C-alpha positions as CSV (number, residue, x, y, z in Angstrom):
1,X,-9.0,12.0,-19.4
2,X,-12.3,13.8,-20.1
3,X,-12.4,17.6,-19.8
4,X,-14.8,17.4,-16.8
5,X,-12.4,15.1,-14.9
6,X,-9.9,16.4,-12.4
7,X,-6.4,14.9,-12.5
8,X,-5.5,12.7,-9.6
9,X,-2.9,14.6,-7.5
10,X,0.4,12.7,-7.2
11,X,1.8,11.8,-3.8
12,X,5.5,12.5,-3.2
13,X,6.5,9.6,-0.8
14,X,9.6,11.5,0.4
15,X,7.4,14.3,1.7
16,X,5.7,11.6,3.9
17,X,8.7,9.5,4.7
18,X,11.0,12.2,6.1
19,X,8.6,13.5,8.8
20,X,7.0,10.0,9.1
21,X,3.6,11.4,8.3
22,X,1.7,9.0,6.1
23,X,-1.7,10.6,6.3
24,X,-3.5,11.3,3.0
25,X,-6.7,10.9,1.0
26,X,-5.6,8.8,-1.9
27,X,-5.8,5.1,-0.9
28,X,-5.3,3.6,2.5
29,X,-3.3,0.4,3.2
30,X,-6.6,-1.3,4.0
31,X,-7.8,-0.6,0.4
32,X,-4.5,-1.9,-1.0
33,X,-4.7,-5.1,1.0
34,X,-8.2,-5.7,-0.3
35,X,-7.0,-5.2,-3.9
36,X,-4.1,-7.5,-3.4
37,X,-6.2,-10.2,-1.8
38,X,-8.3,-10.1,-5.0
39,X,-5.2,-10.3,-7.1
40,X,-3.9,-13.3,-5.2
41,X,-7.2,-15.0,-5.6
42,X,-7.3,-14.3,-9.4
43,X,-3.7,-15.5,-9.7
44,X,-4.5,-18.7,-7.9
45,X,-7.6,-19.3,-10.1
46,X,-5.5,-18.6,-13.3
47,X,-2.7,-20.9,-12.1
48,X,0.0,-18.3,-12.5
49,X,3.0,-17.7,-10.2
50,X,1.7,-15.6,-7.3
51,X,4.9,-15.1,-5.3
52,X,5.0,-11.4,-6.0
53,X,1.4,-10.6,-5.0
54,X,1.8,-13.0,-2.0
55,X,4.9,-11.1,-0.9
56,X,3.2,-7.7,-1.2
57,X,0.0,-9.0,0.5
58,X,2.1,-10.2,3.5
59,X,4.1,-6.9,3.7
60,X,1.0,-4.8,3.5
61,X,-0.8,-7.0,6.0
62,X,2.2,-6.7,8.4
63,X,1.9,-2.9,8.1
64,X,-1.7,-3.1,9.1
65,X,-0.8,-5.3,12.0
66,X,1.6,-2.6,13.0
67,X,-1.2,-0.1,13.2
68,X,-0.8,1.6,9.9
69,X,-4.1,0.5,8.3
70,X,-5.5,4.0,7.6
71,X,-2.2,5.4,6.3
72,X,-1.0,5.8,2.7
73,X,1.1,3.2,1.0
74,X,4.5,4.8,1.8
75,X,3.8,3.9,5.5
76,X,5.0,0.4,4.6
77,X,8.5,1.9,4.7
78,X,8.2,1.9,8.5
79,X,8.6,-1.9,8.5
80,X,12.1,-1.5,7.0
81,X,13.3,1.1,9.5
82,X,15.7,-0.2,12.1
83,X,14.1,-0.6,15.6
84,X,14.3,2.6,17.5
85,X,15.2,4.7,14.5
């Protein structure tokens, strides 16, 4: 890190998960899905096993479909909560 660069603040997912507040300014799920789509494409082109990025892409995409697009990555946890919890 250069001296003129500021360190990236770390997100404590538990501070978001307990109150179910996934707002933040780091990186939205929309951005993560874009990056994973690129990774899936590169994996396909390279002929490597893409099960892991495919799984993440599907999970993140489901979170977006659930209305969590502008939230931080820990919002994906909502998909694992029991209904009504």
